[in-house]
N, C-alpha and C positions, 0 to 999 in steps of 0.2 A: 570571305565570303562562304556561306553557311553550306555545308558539304550535304547537305539534306534538301538542299533547297532545290526543284526542277529547274534545268536550263535548257534553254530551246537552243539545239545545235543545228548548225547547216547540214542538208542532207549529203552523205558520203557518197563519192562515186561507187556504182557496183563493181564487185569483185577485187574489191582492195580493203587492205586492212584497215580496220578503225583506229583513229588517232587517239593515243592515252596520253594526256599530259604529264610530263614528269611530276613525280611527288616534290612538293615544296619541303625543305629541309626545316627540321623544327627550331626555334629560336633558341639560343643557349641560355639567355636569361629571359623566359617569359614575364611579360608585364604582369603584376599581381591583378587578380580581379578586385572590381572596386566592392569595397564592403558597406552596408547601410550604417549610417552613423548610428552610434547607442544614444539613445534617449536620456537625456540628463534628468537627473533624480530632481524632483520638485520639493524645495523646502519652503515650509511655511514660517513667517516672521509673526513673533509676538509682539506687543507693544509692552512699555515698561515706562512707569513714571517716576521719575527722581524724586527722592526724599532728602531731606538734610543729612548730610554725612557720605551721599554715597557717590563712588568713584567706580570706573571700570572695572578695576580690579574687585572691589568688593561684589559689585553686581555680577561679575562672570563666576566667583566664588559661591554665590549663595544661589545660582542658577545651573551649576553644572556645564558651564562653558568657559571659554578663553576671551582674555583681552582684545586677541588679534580678531576673533570671531565677531565680537562685539562691534570693533572698529570697523570690520568689512561690510558690517549691515548698517554702518551708520557713515556713509561718506560726507563728509563736510562738518561733522561734529566734532569740535574742540573737547577733548575728554578732561581738558584742563578749565573749562568755563562752563560746568553744568550747572543748570538753573533749577530749584525746586519747581516742581510741577513740569518741566519739560518732559516730552515723550520721545523716547528712543525705540529703534527696533531691537529685539531678542532674536536670534538666528534659533531655529528650532528644526526638529528633524519630521513634523508632522502636525496633523491636526488635532483638536482636542480627543483625549481618551475616552471611550463613550460605552467600557464594559468588556475588555478583555480580561483573561485570566491572569495574565503573566505580566509582562512589558519588560523593556532591556532595563538594564542596570545603568544607573546614574552615577557620573564620574566622581560625585563628593560622598559617596556611601562612605560610613563610619565618620564622617567629619562631626564635629562640636555644633551645638545649639546656635540656628542663624535666627536674629529676629526680623524676619519677613514683616512688612507692613504694606498698608495703603491698598488698591484696589486689587482683584483678582490677576490683574495682568503682572503684578510685581512679585507674584509668587512662583514657585518652580513649575515649568512646563512638565506636564505628566510624562512626556518622553523622556524626562531626566530622573524619574523616580529611580529607587532602588527597584531590582526585580523582584517578585513575589518569593521565589524561593529563598534570598537573602533576606527579607523580611520576616518571612516564617521563622527562618533560623534563629533571627536575633531575639523576635517575640516570644517563640514557644518557649524558650529558656526561662522567659519572666513568668509566663502562665503556670508554668510547673512548679513556681512557690506557692501556689493555691491550690492547683488543680491535680488532680490523678494522671497518670500516663494516659487512661484510656478516655477521659474527659478533654485531654489536650488533642486526641487525635479526634474525638467528636466534633470539636471545635473547627478543625483543619477541614473535615468531610463535610461540614455545613455550610463552611465557607465557599468550598470549591463546588457545592451544588447549588448553591443560592447565587452565585455571580452570574454563570451562565444564563439561569433563567428570569434574573431580573435585568441584567445588561449592565450592571454595575461593576466596577474594576475589583476585582478580588484583593486587591492591594488596599483600595478605599476602606472595603468592607473591615478587613485585617485592622488597619490601624485607626479606626473609628471603634472597635472593639476595644483597642489597647489604650485608647484617649478616655474612654467612658468605665471602663471598670478593670484595665489590667488583665483583662481575659478571665477574671475570677468568676466563677459560675455561680457562686454562692453571694456575691455581691448584693447589698441591701437595695431596696426600692427607695427611691427618691420622690419626694411630693411637693412642689409648687403649684398644688391645684389639681395637677393631673398625675397620678402614680406614673413611674418611669421606672421600671424593672427589669432584671436581667443584663446581660453584658453587654448589651446596646442601648440600655436605660430607654427603651422603646415607649412609645405614647400609648399607655395603658396595654402593653402586650402582655406576655407571660412572662412568669419568672422561673427559675430551675425547680424541676421536681426530680428529688433523689430517686422516686421509683420509676420514673422513665429518663434516665440521663441524657441519653442519644436523642428520643423525641423531643424533650424539652429544651435542649440545645439547638436543634435546628430551627425549631419554632422563635426561638429568641433572636437567631441570626435572622429570619425570614421578616420578624416584626421591624426590626430595625432598619433593614435594609428595602423591603418591600411596602412599609407603613402597616396600619392596622385599620381596622372599620371606623376609628376614631381620630386618627392622626396620620401625618405623613410620615415615610422613610425616605432613605437616601434615593432609591428611586424616582419618586414625585418631585423631590427637591432640585435633582439633577435636570429633570425633564423641565423643570420652571425656570431655573437661572441659566442653563446651559452652560456651565462648569462645575467643577468639585469644589472650589473655593467657597463659592457664596452658598452652594448646597451645604457645606460643612457648618458655615455660620447659621444657615436657615434651621439645621437640625439640632444646634446649639441653643438659639436663641429665641428661633419662631421666627424671626424678621433679619432685614440685613441693611447694612448701611454699606452700599457696592462701594463706595469712596475709601472706605477706611474698615476692613476685615478685622481691625483688631477693636473696632467700638462694639464693646460686650453687647450692648442691646438688651441689658438686666442680666444678662448670663457671664460669663468666662471670658475675658478678654483675649487672652492669650491663647484660646481653644484652636483656632485656624491655622495660627502660628506654630502649635505645637504638634499639630496633625501634619502640618506639611515637612516639619522636621522628622517625624515617623517617616513618611513617606520617602524621604529621601536616606533613611538608613542613617540618620543622624545620632548620636548617644549623648546623654548628660544625665548626672547626678539626678536620682529621682524621678526618672522617667518612668 
């Protein structure tokens, strides 16, 4: 009974002491108060299409997860009888990454080169990419082979400025820079009908200006990420394809075979595969 609740009592006779009920003893072991159940975290699943030579182990290794997690996401699937073209679920920790500046560290950071292939769903979930800090530590060392310390600092500052203003993940910007130029600010301009200058080999953008190193580096990163007046950057391509891997293929080739991201479509066949390895923090000779 709630002691604060108003209780109507029968009227006491006059000139008598009011009756006071004896206090109830406290229970020795009071029952615990019920607690609200904690909301279970929502885990999103990605699909993966089986290609020749796949096993649950190889898929787990290339996507930063475990065989047990893949088996749990695919009840009823016999891992010994996988068929080419079969679609399975991949466990994931969230939806597609759309432009944060960091990200959690993948479990396969520092591993060797993995030959990812097929559609975007066969490539690592952005939740498993290495953290920005890890990727910067790995790649700034390579940049220093061609750039001065101040130029390396300008590249870092540019990435960290353009990522939030464009909505593109800083890790994606960094790894496209490394794929296109190794971060060499003096890289030459390529031309296949359109000039592609700068550290991101943008569509008719600007090249490095030694008289304005900081400003030109910032503009090179903006041109590749946010596009130019004559061509798309990562921002427009991500908006079109709604995932990074198809955006990377579009950035390299101008068009995309969505069923096979290693189809060069006139450009570099291993481009998306190599960028994916960079994003996972993998290392290999000649990277």
